[in-house]
VOKOL-694119 format. One record per residue (C-alpha): residue in three letters; x, y, z. Coordinates in steps of 0.1 Angstrom, whole numbers, padded with zeros to 4 digits, always signed. Example, Ala and Ser with C-alpha at 12.3 -4.5 7.8 and 13.67 -1.06 7.14 Angstrom:
ALA+0123-0045+0078
SER+0137-0011+0071
// end
This chain:
MET-0615+0506+0031
LYS-0591+0523+0005
SER-0560+0519+0024
SER-0568+0484+0035
LYS-0565+0474-0002
VAL-0535+0490-0007
VAL-0519+0471+0023
ILE-0532+0435+0007
LEU-0517+0447-0026
LEU-0484+0452-0011
VAL-0487+0418+0005
GLY-0494+0402-0024
VAL-0466+0416-0044
PHE-0440+0407-0015
PHE-0451+0370-0016
MET-0451+0371-0057
PHE-0413+0381-0051
GLN-0404+0359-0023
GLY-0415+0329-0047
PHE-0398+0343-0077
LEU-0365+0347-0057
LEU-0369+0309-0041
GLU-0374+0293-0078
ALA-0344+0273-0090
ALA-0327+0285-0121
THR-0301+0272-0145
PHE-0273+0294-0153
THR-0254+0288-0186
VAL-0214+0291-0188
THR-0212+0300-0227
ASN-0170+0311-0227
THR-0139+0299-0210
ASN-0131+0336-0197
ASP-0125+0340-0162
SER-0147+0367-0155
GLY-0179+0385-0170
ALA-0211+0373-0186
GLY-0210+0341-0196
SER-0181+0329-0171
LEU-0179+0303-0147
ARG-0173+0327-0121
GLN-0204+0348-0130
ALA-0225+0317-0132
ILE-0214+0310-0093
LEU-0220+0346-0082
ASP-0256+0345-0099
ALA-0263+0310-0084
ASN-0252+0327-0051
ALA-0275+0355-0054
ASN-0303+0332-0064
ALA-0319+0316-0030
GLY-0332+0281-0048
LYS-0311+0254-0056
ASP-0297+0262-0088
ASP-0281+0245-0119
ILE-0249+0256-0135
ASP-0245+0244-0171
PHE-0219+0246-0196
ASN-0228+0256-0235
ILE-0192+0267-0248
PRO-0190+0269-0286
THR-0156+0253-0302
SER-0149+0285-0316
ASP-0140+0296-0276
ALA-0102+0308-0274
GLY-0103+0278-0245
TYR-0111+0252-0271
GLY-0082+0229-0276
ASN-0059+0201-0280
TRP-0042+0207-0246
THR-0015+0179-0240
GLY-0009+0170-0275
THR-0034+0141-0280
ALA-0062+0139-0304
ASP-0090+0150-0282
TYR-0102+0184-0276
TRP-0119+0200-0243
TRP-0125+0234-0230
LYS-0098+0249-0203
ILE-0109+0278-0181
THR-0080+0296-0165
LEU-0082+0313-0136
ALA-0069+0346-0124
SER-0078+0343-0087
ASP-0098+0319-0067
LEU-0137+0315-0077
PRO-0160+0329-0054
ALA-0172+0307-0025
ILE-0204+0288-0032
THR-0228+0302-0005
GLU-0262+0285-0020
SER-0270+0249-0031
VAL-0261+0242-0065
ASN-0255+0213-0092
ILE-0222+0221-0114
ASN-0226+0197-0143
GLY-0197+0194-0165
PHE-0212+0166-0185
SER-0239+0193-0198
GLN-0210+0207-0221
THR-0211+0171-0235
THR-0247+0168-0241
ASN-0250+0205-0255
VAL-0221+0206-0281
GLY-0208+0172-0281
ASP-0183+0143-0269
THR-0147+0160-0282
ASN-0130+0143-0254
PRO-0143+0107-0258
GLY-0134+0075-0242
VAL-0125+0064-0206
VAL-0093+0059-0186
GLY-0088+0042-0152
THR-0076+0006-0142
GLY-0113-0008-0143
GLY-0118-0044-0132
THR-0127-0054-0093
VAL-0116-0044-0063
GLY-0119-0058-0028
VAL-0124-0096-0017
ASP-0160-0093-0028
ALA-0147-0084-0067
ILE-0168-0050-0069
PRO-0166-0038-0102
LEU-0146-0008-0105
PRO-0158+0019-0130
GLN-0136+0036-0158
TYR-0141+0072-0161
GLU-0157+0090-0188
LYS-0133+0117-0195
PRO-0149+0154-0193
GLU-0151+0181-0217
ILE-0145+0210-0190
GLU-0109+0214-0172
ILE-0103+0239-0147
ASP-0064+0251-0150
ALA-0067+0266-0114
ASN-0033+0289-0122
ASP-0017+0285-0088
THR-0045+0301-0067
ALA-0049+0288-0032
ASN-0085+0276-0031
PRO-0100+0278-0066
LEU-0133+0258-0061
ARG-0146+0262-0025
ILE-0179+0256-0010
GLU-0187+0279+0023
VAL-0197+0270+0056
SER-0233+0265+0063
VAL-0240+0252+0029
ASN-0254+0219+0020
ASP-0264+0201-0010
VAL-0239+0210-0034
LEU-0227+0188-0065
ILE-0196+0195-0087
ASP-0201+0168-0114
GLY-0177+0162-0143
ILE-0150+0183-0146
ALA-0111+0181-0143
ILE-0091+0203-0119
PHE-0053+0208-0117
ASN-0024+0235-0110
ALA-0039+0244-0075
ALA-0015+0261-0050
GLY-0040+0250-0022
GLU-0066+0224-0022
ALA-0084+0219-0055
ILE-0117+0214-0043
MET-0125+0222-0005
PRO-0164+0217+0004
LYS-0180+0230+0040
ALA-0210+0220+0047
ALA-0235+0229+0077
ASN-0237+0210+0106
GLY-0250+0177+0101
GLY-0250+0187+0062
LYS-0237+0169+0027
ASN-0220+0178-0003
TYR-0213+0157-0033
VAL-0181+0156-0059
GLU-0189+0132-0088
HIS-0171+0119-0117
CYS-0144+0145-0115
PHE-0106+0145-0126
VAL-0088+0159-0097
GLY-0049+0167-0100
VAL-0053+0147-0137
ARG-0058+0165-0170
ALA-0088+0160-0187
ASP-0078+0132-0208
GLY-0064+0114-0178
SER-0027+0124-0181
GLU-0002+0136-0156
PRO+0003+0173-0154
SER+0040+0183-0157
GLU+0056+0192-0126
ASP+0047+0228-0123
LEU+0015+0222-0130
LYS+0006+0195-0102
ASN-0019+0206-0074
GLN+0004+0215-0047
SER-0019+0202-0017
SER-0047+0178-0014
GLY-0070+0169-0046
ILE-0105+0172-0023
ARG-0104+0183+0015
ALA-0140+0181+0034
GLY-0131+0212+0055
TYR-0138+0218+0089
ILE-0151+0248+0109
SER-0144+0253+0145
GLY-0178+0251+0162
MET-0192+0223+0139
SER-0203+0190+0152
SER-0201+0174+0119
ASN-0203+0177+0082
VAL-0200+0151+0056
LEU-0189+0151+0016
SER-0194+0121-0005
VAL-0169+0116-0036
SER-0179+0089-0059
GLU-0166+0079-0089
CYS-0138+0101-0096
TYR-0102+0098-0108
ILE-0075+0112-0085
GLY-0040+0114-0089
TYR-0004+0135-0088
ASN-0016+0157-0057
GLY+0006+0171-0036
GLU-0010+0161-0004
SER-0039+0136-0002
GLY-0061+0127-0030
VAL-0088+0132-0007
ILE-0090+0143+0028
GLY-0113+0150+0056
SER-0103+0181+0079
ARG-0094+0170+0116
ASN-0110+0189+0146
ASP-0099+0224+0154
ASP-0069+0221+0178
ALA-0071+0258+0191
ASN-0109+0255+0196
PRO-0121+0217+0202
VAL-0157+0214+0203
ALA-0176+0182+0213
PRO-0179+0156+0200
TYR-0144+0167+0184
VAL-0156+0144+0151
GLY-0139+0168+0123
ALA-0153+0162+0091
THR-0168+0129+0073
ILE-0159+0118+0045
GLU-0178+0090+0024
VAL-0153+0080-0008
GLU-0167+0054-0031
TYR-0158+0038-0064
CYS-0126+0059-0070
GLU-0091+0057-0085
VAL-0067+0074-0062
PHE-0030+0070-0072
ALA+0003+0088-0071
ASN-0004+0111-0046
GLY+0015+0127-0012
TRP+0043+0137-0032
ASN+0046+0173-0014
SER+0039+0161+0024
ASN+0051+0138+0048
SER+0021+0133+0066
GLN-0007+0126+0038
ASP-0019+0093+0023
GLY-0040+0082-0007
ILE-0075+0086+0012
ASP-0073+0102+0046
GLY-0101+0103+0072
ASN-0095+0124+0103
GLY-0128+0120+0116
ALA-0160+0100+0131
ASP-0183+0079+0106
ASN-0160+0076+0074
ILE-0169+0054+0047
ILE-0142+0043+0023
ARG-0150+0015+0001
TYR-0149-0001-0032
ASN-0117+0023-0044
LEU-0083+0018-0058
SER-0057+0033-0040
TYR-0021+0028-0051
ASP+0017+0044-0057
ASN+0008+0072-0029
VAL+0044+0083-0016
ASP+0057+0113+0004
ASN+0083+0138+0002
GLY+0107+0121+0025
ALA+0111+0146+0051
GLY+0105+0147+0088
THR+0096+0116+0109
ASN+0061+0114+0105
LYS+0060+0084+0084
ALA+0034+0067+0099
GLY+0009+0089+0087
SER+0022+0092+0052
GLY+0028+0075+0020
GLY-0001+0047+0024
GLY-0031+0038+0004
ILE-0060+0044+0030
GLU-0054+0061+0064
ILE-0080+0065+0094
GLY-0065+0089+0121
GLY-0063+0121+0141
TYR-0040+0147+0147
SER-0056+0168+0178
ASP-0055+0147+0210
LEU-0092+0153+0216
ASP-0102+0140+0179
ASN-0131+0115+0179
ILE-0123+0089+0154
THR-0150+0062+0156
ASN-0171+0041+0138
ASN-0151+0043+0103
ILE-0156+0014+0076
ILE-0128+0005+0052
GLU-0144-0020+0033
ASN-0135-0038-0002
ASN-0109-0014-0013
THR-0079-0026-0033
CYS-0044-0011-0022
PHE-0012-0018-0035
GLY+0023-0004-0044
ASN+0022+0024-0017
LYS+0056+0036-0001
TYR+0047+0027+0034
HIS+0017+0010+0048
GLY-0018-0004+0026
ILE-0041+0010+0054
SER-0034+0025+0086
LEU-0054+0034+0119
MET-0031+0058+0138
ARG-0037+0080+0166
ARG-0064+0067+0186
PRO-0090+0053+0164
THR-0119+0034+0180
GLY-0144+0007+0168
ASP-0138+0009+0133
ILE-0138-0019+0107
VAL-0113-0028+0084
SER-0129-0057+0062
LYS-0123-0076+0027
ASN-0098-0054+0015
ILE-0071-0067-0011
VAL-0039-0051+0002
TYR-0006-0062-0014
ASP+0030-0053-0027
ASN+0032-0021-0001
ASN+0063-0014+0011
GLY+0055-0014+0047
PRO+0027-0033+0067
GLY+0000-0045+0050
ILE-0024-0030+0079
LEU-0007-0005+0105
VAL-0026+0001+0139
THR-0005+0026+0158
ASN-0009+0032+0195
ARG-0014+0067+0214
HIS-0031+0074+0243
TYR-0045+0109+0257
TYR-0063+0119+0289
ASP-0072+0155+0285
PRO-0078+0171+0322
PHE-0099+0200+0311
TYR-0124+0177+0293
HIS-0120+0147+0311
VAL-0115+0122+0279
HIS-0097+0093+0274
THR-0087+0083+0242
TYR-0072+0051+0230
THR-0070+0028+0198
ARG-0088+0003+0205
TYR-0121-0017+0195
ASN-0110-0023+0159
THR-0121-0052+0141
ILE-0098-0066+0111
SER-0118-0091+0091
GLN-0118-0111+0059
ASN-0089-0091+0039
SER-0065-0104+0018
LEU-0031-0097+0026
TYR+0000-0105+0005
GLY+0037-0096-0008
ASN+0038-0066+0019
ASP+0072-0057+0033
GLY+0061-0056+0068
LEU+0035-0079+0088
GLY+0005-0084+0073
ILE-0015-0068+0104
ASP+0011-0051+0129
LEU-0003-0035+0162
CYS+0024-0010+0168
ASN+0025-0002+0204
VAL+0051+0031+0199
GLU+0041+0062+0211
TYR+0055+0082+0184
ASP+0048+0080+0144
ASN+0083+0074+0130
TYR+0077+0041+0126
GLN+0065+0034+0090
ASN+0073-0002+0092
GLY+0056-0006+0127
ASP+0074-0024+0155
GLU+0073-0056+0142
VAL+0059-0087+0156
THR+0041-0081+0193
PHE+0047-0116+0210
ASN+0018-0132+0231
ASN+0019-0125+0270
SER-0014-0136+0280
THR-0026-0103+0290
LYS-0045-0071+0275
THR-0037-0034+0280
ASP-0059-0007+0272
ILE-0032+0015+0262
ASN-0020-0002+0236
ALA-0030-0007+0201
ASN-0061-0031+0203
GLU-0051-0036+0237
ASP-0024-0058+0226
ILE-0045-0090+0221
ASP-0028-0119+0217
PHE-0030-0140+0181
PRO-0038-0172+0181
VAL-0013-0207+0180
ILE-0023-0233+0159
THR-0013-0268+0177
ASN-0026-0289+0150
ALA-0041-0289+0115
ILE-0055-0316+0093
ILE-0066-0315+0057
ASP-0089-0346+0047
GLY-0104-0337+0014
ASN-0122-0307+0017
ASN-0121-0309+0054
LEU-0098-0287+0074
SER-0097-0297+0113
ILE-0077-0272+0134
SER-0072-0268+0173
GLY-0052-0243+0194
TYR-0053-0214+0218
VAL-0052-0179+0219
GLY-0026-0165+0244
SER+0012-0177+0254
LEU-0002-0208+0267
PRO-0037-0228+0267
ASP-0064-0222+0290
GLN-0063-0186+0292
VAL-0098-0175+0303
LEU-0091-0138+0292
PHE-0094-0150+0255
ALA-0129-0167+0260
ASN-0152-0163+0231
CYS-0126-0150+0205
ILE-0135-0151+0167
VAL-0106-0170+0151
GLU-0104-0166+0116
PHE-0081-0188+0095
PHE-0064-0178+0060
ILE-0043-0191+0033
SER-0010-0177+0040
SER+0011-0159+0011
PHE+0041-0176+0030
ASP+0056-0202+0005
GLY+0074-0222+0033
VAL+0110-0216+0020
THR+0119-0178+0024
ASN+0112-0152+0048
PRO+0080-0134+0032
ASN+0085-0101+0057
PRO+0125-0092+0048
SER+0121-0056+0070
VAL+0106-0077+0100
SER+0140-0086+0119
ASN+0124-0102+0151
ASP+0105-0128+0129
SER+0115-0160+0123
TYR+0104-0192+0109
PRO+0080-0207+0101
TYR+0070-0166+0106
HIS+0041-0148+0112
GLY+0018-0147+0080
GLU-0002-0126+0058
GLY-0036-0140+0055
LYS-0041-0140+0018
THR-0074-0162+0012
TYR-0101-0163+0041
LEU-0111-0196+0052
GLY-0133-0194+0077
PHE-0138-0190+0113
LEU-0140-0211+0147
THR-0147-0196+0182
THR-0128-0201+0216
ASP-0143-0220+0243
ALA-0146-0205+0280
ASN-0107-0215+0284
GLY-0097-0197+0252
ASN-0091-0228+0231
PHE-0105-0236+0198
SER-0111-0270+0182
GLY-0129-0276+0148
SER-0137-0281+0113
ILE-0138-0258+0084
ASP-0153-0266+0047
VAL-0128-0255+0025
SER-0142-0262-0006
GLY-0140-0237-0031
SER-0114-0217-0017
GLY-0085-0231-0036
PHE-0066-0245-0006
VAL-0044-0275-0015
LEU-0022-0300+0005
GLY+0009-0280+0011
ASP-0004-0247+0016
TRP+0004-0229+0047
ILE-0024-0214+0070
THR-0023-0184+0095
SER-0051-0168+0118
THR-0062-0136+0139
ALA-0081-0134+0170
THR-0110-0107+0173
ASP-0122-0109+0211
ASP-0157-0096+0224
SER-0146-0062+0224
ASP-0137-0062+0187
ASN-0099-0061+0193
THR-0080-0081+0164
SER-0048-0096+0169
GLU-0017-0097+0146
PHE-0015-0126+0122
GLY-0002-0158+0142
GLU+0026-0179+0129
ASN+0022-0203+0100
TYR+0013-0239+0101
GLN+0010-0262+0076
PRO-0020-0288+0077
GLU-0010-0324+0071
GLU-0026-0354+0056
PRO-0048-0376+0083
PRO-0027-0402+0101
THR-0029-0435+0089
ALA-0063-0446+0097
VAL-0080-0472+0121
VAL-0088-0502+0102
LEU-0122-0509+0116
SER-0130-0545+0107
THR-0162-0552+0125
PHE-0188-0529+0142
THR-0222-0546+0149
ALA-0250-0541+0179
VAL-0272-0570+0194
TYR-0303-0569+0218
ALA-0303-0591+0245
ASN-0321-0591+0282
GLY-0336-0557+0276
SER-0301-0538+0265
ALA-0282-0531+0235
LEU-0245-0545+0232
LEU-0223-0529+0210
SER-0192-0546+0196
TRP-0163-0531+0173
THR-0130-0546+0163
THR-0099-0530+0148
GLN-0070-0547+0128
SER-0048-0517+0135
GLU-0046-0482+0153
SER-0026-0451+0148
ASN-0025-0425+0180
CYS-0060-0437+0188
LEU-0069-0417+0222
GLY-0103-0433+0223
TRP-0139-0439+0214
ASN-0171-0423+0219
VAL-0204-0439+0212
TYR-0237-0421+0199
ARG-0273-0427+0194
ASN-0302-0416+0176
THR-0339-0427+0166
THR-0330-0412+0129
ASP-0302-0415+0107
ASN-0290-0379+0117
PHE-0253-0381+0133
SER-0253-0342+0140
HIS-0282-0347+0167
SER-0275-0379+0181
LEU-0270-0383+0217
GLN-0233-0395+0231
ILE-0240-0426+0253
ASN-0212-0432+0271
TYR-0201-0409+0303
GLU-0166-0415+0299
MET-0142-0418+0266
ILE-0138-0454+0261
PRO-0095-0457+0258
GLY-0080-0469+0225
SER-0050-0487+0222
GLY-0028-0460+0208
THR-0008-0471+0181
SER-0012-0508+0173
SER-0010-0535+0148
GLU-0026-0558+0168
THR-0065-0567+0169
THR-0085-0549+0196
GLU-0118-0556+0204
TYR-0144-0532+0222
SER-0177-0540+0237
PHE-0201-0512+0252
ILE-0234-0515+0267
ASP-0262-0490+0261
GLU-0275-0484+0297
TYR-0301-0463+0282
PRO-0342-0475+0281
LEU-0348-0488+0245
GLU-0387-0488+0232
PRO-0398-0521+0219
GLY-0405-0519+0183
GLN-0381-0489+0178
ASP-0350-0488+0156
TYR-0318-0472+0171
TYR-0290-0458+0150
TYR-0257-0462+0165
TRP-0221-0446+0158
ILE-0186-0446+0171
GLU-0164-0420+0168
GLU-0126-0422+0170
HIS-0105-0396+0187
GLU-0069-0394+0177
VAL-0040-0376+0199
SER-0038-0351+0173
GLY-0074-0341+0180
TYR-0085-0354+0146
VAL-0120-0372+0147
ARG-0137-0395+0126
SER-0167-0413+0128
PHE-0180-0447+0118
GLY-0219-0457+0109
PRO-0246-0459+0116
ILE-0256-0495+0122
ILE-0293-0503+0131
LEU-0308-0521+0159
SER-0341-0531+0159
ILE-0358-0537+0189
PRO-0385-0563+0191
GLU-0419-0558+0200
GLU-0418-0588+0225
GLU-0385-0600+0240
GLU-0372-0634+0222
SER-0367-0667+0244
ASN-0332-0673+0254
ASN-0330-0709+0240
GLN-0333-0700+0205
GLU-0294-0700+0204
GLY-0292-0729+0226
LEU-0289-0711+0261
THR-0312-0724+0288
LYS-0301-0702+0315
LEU-0276-0675+0328
PHE-0272-0666+0362
CYS-0244-0649+0390
TYR-0244-0650+0427
PRO-0231-0635+0449
THR-0238-0601+0435
PRO-0230-0576+0450
PHE-0196-0593+0457
LYS-0166-0586+0478
GLU-0138-0614+0471
ASN-0155-0640+0443
THR-0184-0645+0424
ASN-0199-0674+0402
ILE-0214-0667+0368
GLY-0230-0702+0354
PHE-0251-0710+0324
GLN-0269-0741+0311
ILE-0273-0748+0271
SER-0299-0768+0254
LYS-0277-0777+0224
LYS-0237-0781+0216
SER-0225-0744+0214
PHE-0195-0722+0206
ILE-0193-0703+0242
ASP-0174-0670+0251
LEU-0176-0658+0285
SER-0159-0625+0294
ILE-0160-0597+0319
TYR-0166-0560+0308
ASN-0163-0529+0324
VAL-0189-0499+0320
LYS-0163-0484+0293
GLY-0166-0515+0273
GLN-0132-0526+0279
LYS-0127-0562+0283
ILE-0113-0572+0315
ILE-0109-0610+0314
THR-0120-0637+0295
LEU-0130-0667+0315
PHE-0143-0694+0293
ASN-0138-0698+0255
GLY-0145-0726+0237
GLU-0172-0753+0225
VAL-0196-0768+0250
SER-0213-0804+0243
ASP-0230-0811+0274
VAL-0264-0802+0272
GLY-0289-0796+0304
LYS-0253-0792+0329
ASP-0245-0761+0346
PHE-0211-0749+0338
ILE-0200-0724+0365
PHE-0166-0699+0361
GLU-0154-0680+0396
TRP-0142-0647+0391
ASN-0121-0627+0416
GLY-0125-0595+0408
LYS-0089-0591+0387
ASP-0081-0585+0355
ASN-0063-0607+0329
THR-0030-0594+0345
GLY-0040-0606+0377
LYS-0046-0567+0392
PRO-0074-0563+0414
VAL-0101-0541+0396
CYS-0121-0510+0411
GLU-0154-0514+0426
GLY-0183-0508+0405
ILE-0208-0521+0378
TYR-0194-0547+0355
PHE-0210-0574+0329
GLY-0206-0606+0323
VAL-0212-0611+0282
LEU-0218-0647+0275
LYS-0218-0651+0235
VAL-0235-0683+0228
ASN-0230-0689+0187
TYR-0226-0655+0181
LYS-0255-0644+0199
SER-0248-0619+0229
TYR-0261-0623+0266
ILE-0256-0598+0295
GLN-0253-0604+0332
LYS-0250-0573+0354
ILE-0223-0578+0382
ILE-0218-0553+0410
PHE-0182-0553+0428
ILE-0176-0540+0461
ARG-0152-0536+0488
// end
């Protein structure tokens, strides 16, 4: 019994000790020394030794030797100068630079940064509070790094500069995530540019990749990142020497950052550079990024944002680039290079870059060992605002190599799709007609080299106000473009969908878009596999052509049918008419009741009369609404109406307007038929023959009749008013008696 009590006591002590070790602790930095008690180095060592998630705070007095006015401004902060790399972080920890502000005071007050908004949705971009803690890496290789297998590390509120390698390099465990927030990277604590010898030589922040990882994530938020020799933020690629499925590399999530003037020491880096899968890059401002001018890999350098791989097995999929603003970069604004697949580039503002606005480069690879095909395809580019770029707005570059920083210029339509080409080399839209009438923009056209290309069925065609001014070439570096040039879509207007034959026609409401008569438009096509095209040629919408002058539009009920009549005083390019009916005043849900379009008169200054008989059943006591719709040769459509026809509860007698009887014999007929009537009072009479399209064939009689009770009989020989025989079919004898109409059906056979 005595020995068992000893065992129980030892076990209890063991669990108490374990609980103590797992308890989170706060380690406070109290000086700017490189090492020793109170130093940042010692705080990291202490946190690494404690198994719980710890905090590293700062409480350094102003009497410390590292406190000073380090750039000659009026502001003061604490600078920690390293003698060697800090210890790699091996346990979860929060490094909170802003705790110095809380504990001692805001000695470096104010904010820096452009502020304002970014992206098409005008996302507010913060300005950045200047930190009190600054790390001078003193030319060390990797001054601040997070070791592999560590998750949930936060580096917050510090400035770091003067690193020989990556200033901050986190490496998370498989599926893990670490965070960098509110940091100044490559920039002094007051936001100023370091002297040339004090700049970070490599990337500001690199999400490290370790061979054997499936994925790891780094979140970078609200950071001010500039003057780094390579990328401002980069996610490391898959390991060439030892690739591991699914080949995703590191994932970066970059939001609300200002990234600028990076890349000066590299020929293959950009402001923000994602080399893996599932990257989210949004709400950032990326500008004035450059390269060192060496080498040939220009498509992968000097840009605002890039998604691209290096290893032939890189998995570069499902990336989102959304609501960023990129301008003034040495080459492209945004690029997708070396086999990105299934990425979305949307609502970015990309302007005044010295190459294409958005560059998509091609490269296909098949690995015989892993049996992997990789392509650049299924990338959606939607609702961006592109203008003032030296290259094309969107360039699908089908060149295998990477030295095409300005793309390969316009890829002209060929009515095919090729899987090994960028976005399968999808053709761009061709606008054939555009009419602006108030806020209604009517557009028609097709995708492909010709109309009726079923390959491009169900494409989403997006329309934009083009930045093209209609006078000069907007793409001076694009040698194969010609007037009216392939546009850069600056302001998104809306979209139409192609039909089963790859054609599109419809209207877009442009109210609130700023579109005015004289603007030019351009367009892109995105197929049902999510491939987006280059921009099509610019097109300048016109005002509606001279309108049809409609003088009358009436409907009368006779003999159980409705007779519609309308008269035009003049027509301009009138292709024809359709007739619609509804039982309510709702044109959008009305029924088209003519089987074939009623031919118009083209362009005419003469009066033209039309009639149409509604053969659909009419219910007694029901009101019917009728519309007529004019179609012009240009594709423009306008409607007239409605007019209302009330059907009586009981059919009225014919003699109320003076008609005693109306008859026709024989019918059906082959050669001649007789149409007759009898009146009960002196009347004005018009007797004409119409076809089922509502076209007048011939007038048999027009004049005044005074002989009452007498049969008036007129012969029709089956010919029109020019003497030409008509086709067999159904015709109507329409008798107007004092402007009331009556209808007699006639069948002509051969």
